[in-house]
TORVEXGU-58676 format. One record per atom (N, C-alpha, C, O): y, x, z. Coordinates in steps of 0.001 Angstrom, whole numbers, padded with zeros to 6 digits, always signed. Last residue first. Example, Ala and Ser with C-alpha at 12.3 -4.5 7.8 and 13.67 -1.06 7.14 Angstrom:
# TORVEXGU-58676
-002250+012850+007080-001060+013670+007140+000030+012900+007870+001138+013409+008039-005690+013190+007800-004500+012300+007800-003300+013200+007800-003319+014236+008465
# end
This chain:
# TORVEXGU-58676
+052961+039779-007112+052506+038432-006744+053471+037741-005923+053241+036598-005529+053597+042407-007766+054283+041334-008481+053872+039929-008061+054396+038960-008612+054136+045049-005925+053233+043902-005840+053913+042710-006496+054734+042052-005855+054346+048495-005843+054812+047293-006550+053752+046201-006479+052617+046394-006914+053344+050812-004873+054195+050032-003971+054618+048702-004574+055193+047866-003878+052040+052147-006875+051216+051504-005856+052027+050649-004893+051456+049838-004165+054543+051508-009365+053383+052226-008873+052647+051440-007807+052633+050209-007832+058005+050857-008504+056838+050825-009388+055673+051572-008732+055825+052186-007676+060377+048807-006696+059647+050041-006982+058450+049808-007892+057957+048688-008022+062458+046207-008258+061882+047002-007184+061085+048199-007641+061106+048568-008815+061609+043698-010732+062521+044377-009806+061755+045259-008827+060559+045073-008603+059773+042246-012165+060290+043467-012787+061178+044277-011847+061474+045436-012137+059361+040033-010534+058248+040961-010763+058735+042293-011332+058177+043345-011021+061868+038779-010786+061411+039265-009475+060313+040310-009654+060333+041353-008999+061752+038117-013502+062837+038973-013002+062433+039586-011663+062635+040779-011438+059551+036371-013456+059465+037630-014200+060550+038605-013746+060287+039801-013619+060575+034256-011968+059400+034990-011456+059269+036341-012153+058920+037339-011522+062570+033441-013763+062946+033984-012455+061786+034767-011842+061998+035831-011259+060949+032485-015867+061865+033602-016105+062293+034242-014786+062372+035468-014700+059573+030354-014563+058842+031516-015071+059768+032708-015291+059412+033833-014940+061201+029068-011580+060960+029109-013021+060279+030410-013453+060399+031436-012784+059768+027943-008615+060511+029048-009217+060179+029112-010706+059007+029201-011070+059511+025739-006645+059282+025631-008086+060113+026687-008813+061051+026357-009539+060273+025916-004017+058864+025666-004296+058511+025607-005769+057342+025442-006118+063057+026220-004108+062215+027341-003697+060732+027150-004013+060018+028124-004251+064428+024840-007137+064009+024668-005747+063066+025809-005373+062347+026317-006234+067238+026019-009122+065838+025641-008923+065564+025431-007441+066376+025802-006593+069550+026448-011710+069358+026065-010313+067929+025552-010159+067463+024746-010965+070711+028897-013759+069590+027972-013601+069413+027707-012109+069157+028629-011335+073612+029562-015550+072975+029584-014233+071895+028512-014172+072145+027352-014499+075075+029820-017956+073621+029874-017965+072943+029959-016618+071793+030392-016543+078095+031486-016982+077292+030730-017946+075802+030877-017665+075338+031917-017200+081246+032355-016398+080075+031923-015637+079273+031022-016567+079713+029923-016905+083766+034659-016627+082775+033929-017410+081594+033627-016506+081007+034534-015915+087292+035340-016144+085925+035142-015660+085069+034379-016664+085569+033568-017443+089991+035710-016561+089060+036467-017383+087605+036311-016981+086759+037081-017436+091268+033859-014970+091323+035274-014576+090349+036135-015367+089926+037187-014887+089246+031326-016273+090295+031666-015312+090166+033135-014914+089080+033596-014562+087016+031112-017917+088340+030990-018511+089489+031286-017568+090615+031481-018026+084883+029810-015483+084997+030330-016838+086398+030067-017378+086903+028947-017307+085562+030625-012181+085562+029554-013171+085726+030189-014541+086614+031018-014739+085166+031362-008952+084782+031867-010268+084635+030701-011230+083712+029895-011117+085544+030430-006362+086583+031232-006986+086253+031788-008349+087001+032621-008863+082176+030263-005415+083560+030050-005007+084481+030982-005781+084234+032185-005850+079230+028306-006000+079960+029559-006129+081414+029245-005778+081833+028090-005839+076195+026555-005508+077582+026786-005102+078051+028208-005388+077370+029182-005065+073537+025941-005973+074429+026008-007127+075860+026433-006788+076662+026651-007697+070847+027627-004668+072077+026947-004256+073068+027048-005412+073415+028162-005804+068904+029043-005867+068480+027801-005215+069677+027010-004718+069538+025835-004377+069403+030526-009102+069789+030348-007702+069243+029039-007153+069130+028049-007876+069657+032946-011649+068869+031855-011075+069215+031750-009594+069311+032765-008905+071770+033823-014454+071250+034031-013110+070494+032793-012654+070673+031712-013214+073160+033998-016934+071697+033884-016892+071109+034243-015528+070067+034895-015454+076071+035718-015803+075319+035051-016864+073821+035103-016595+073289+036098-016104+079182+036343-014835+077910+035943-014229+077145+035153-015281+077532+034033-015614+081786+038499-014711+080875+037863-015658+079543+037612-014969+078856+038550-014566+085189+038772-013903+083819+038725-013392+082954+037976-014412+083359+036928-014915+087972+039075-014068+087095+039685-015064+085667+039831-014547+085024+040866-014726+089195+039476-010667+089032+038777-011939+088099+039547-012841+087507+040548-012437+091385+039855-007961+089993+039767-008399+089907+038954-009681+090479+037868-009772+093839+040305-006767+093725+040448-008216+092291+040360-008732+092028+040769-009864+095363+038154-004364+094359+039158-004702+094123+039146-006206+094198+038096-006843+097102+036126-003608+097586+037150-004527+096595+038247-004842+096951+039200-005534+095579+034379-001975+096686+035166-001421+097123+036327-002309+097476+037394-001807+092232+034626-003384+093318+033924-002718+094416+034914-002310+094203+036127-002304+089914+035678-004410+091082+035619-005285+092242+034838-004677+093150+034430-005401+087081+036867-003994+088242+036883-003089+089515+036862-003931+090131+037906-004146+084440+034983-005151+085515+035898-005542+086665+035759-004555+087159+034657-004314+080976+034712-004790+082284+034399-004212+083286+035440-004692+083012+036639-004646+077722+033333-005100+078774+034201-005640+080115+033744-005080+080360+032548-004915+076135+031617-003747+075519+032873-004172+076529+033818-004807+076221+034989-005029+076970+029878-000712+077136+030124-002140+076566+031485-002508+076521+032394-001679+074523+030363+001827+075651+029603+001289+075743+029852-000198+074727+030018-000873+072180+031695+002268+072721+030889+003360+073887+030015+002906+074195+029018+003558+069717+031499-000334+070935+032085+000228+071497+031142+001287+071308+029928+001206+067144+031064-001574+067424+030675-000185+068631+031389+000415+068572+031838+001560+067497+033522-003978+066554+032573-003394+066902+032330-001927+066951+033268-001131+068694+034503-006824+069227+034300-005480+068429+033166-004851+068656+031994-005151+068094+036808-009278+067510+035648-008610+068038+035618-007178+067860+036569-006417+069747+037764-012342+069421+037963-010933+068813+036683-010386+068992+035606-010954+070916+038055-015007+069481+037964-014745+069127+038408-013321+068313+039310-013125+073903+039820-014326+073073+039119-015308+071611+039203-014899+071120+040259-014500+077068+040427-013504+075782+040154-012851+074977+039276-013799+075333+038123-014042+079761+042573-013655+078823+041792-014455+077527+041660-013672+076956+042656-013229+083160+043005-012885+081787+042937-012378+080959+042105-013342+081403+041051-013797+086017+043425-013160+085025+043925-014105+083627+044057-013501+082996+045109-013604+087544+044170-010012+087482+043458-011282+086347+044073-012088+085797+045113-011725+088683+044129-006627+087707+044433-007656+087844+043558-008887+088205+042384-008813+090246+043540-004479+090857+044360-005519+089914+044588-006702+090323+045192-007693+088770+042102-002559+089870+041455-003271+090474+042266-004408+091172+041692-005243+085169+042734-003033+086441+042887-002324+087605+042375-003178+087455+042226-004390+082688+040253-003847+083463+041420-004226+084727+041512-003383+085310+040483-003042+079381+039214-003402+080782+039085-002997+081507+040382-003295+081000+041471-003027+076717+037376-003726+077319+038488-004447+078820+038366-004221+079460+037489-004801+075821+036272-000368+076189+036089-001762+076614+037396-002410+076843+038396-001729+072899+036700+001661+074318+036943+001423+074627+036773-000059+073797+037092-000910+070167+036475+001994+071016+035487+002646+072498+035693+002398+073301+034904+002897+068007+036928-000849+068457+037189+000495+069390+036122+000986+069411+035005+000469+067567+038624-003910+067192+037564-003006+067699+037920-001619+067800+039096-001270
# end
C-alpha cells in the first residue's frame, strides 16, 4: 500500500508480483520502463488488488508479460481477500494489528 507504483528499472526482467494490495496509489500501480529500446519484460502480475486499475507498459502476451486476475476496488469497500493479504503482511507478535 502506498503512493508509488511497482516500478522496475529499464533493464529488469523476470519480476513476479502476486497477491499484493495497492490502496490509494497516486497513479498507476504498475509501470514497465519499456520505451526507447529498454529490454524490460517477463513481468508477471497475478491476483493483485488495486484501487486504481491503471498500469503502463504491461500487456499479457507482449514481451513475455502476464497480467491476470487484478481486482479493482474502492477504498471504502476492501474485498475480504485483500483484507486477509493486509492482515497477513508485516511484523508478527505484539506489533501486529490486523484491524
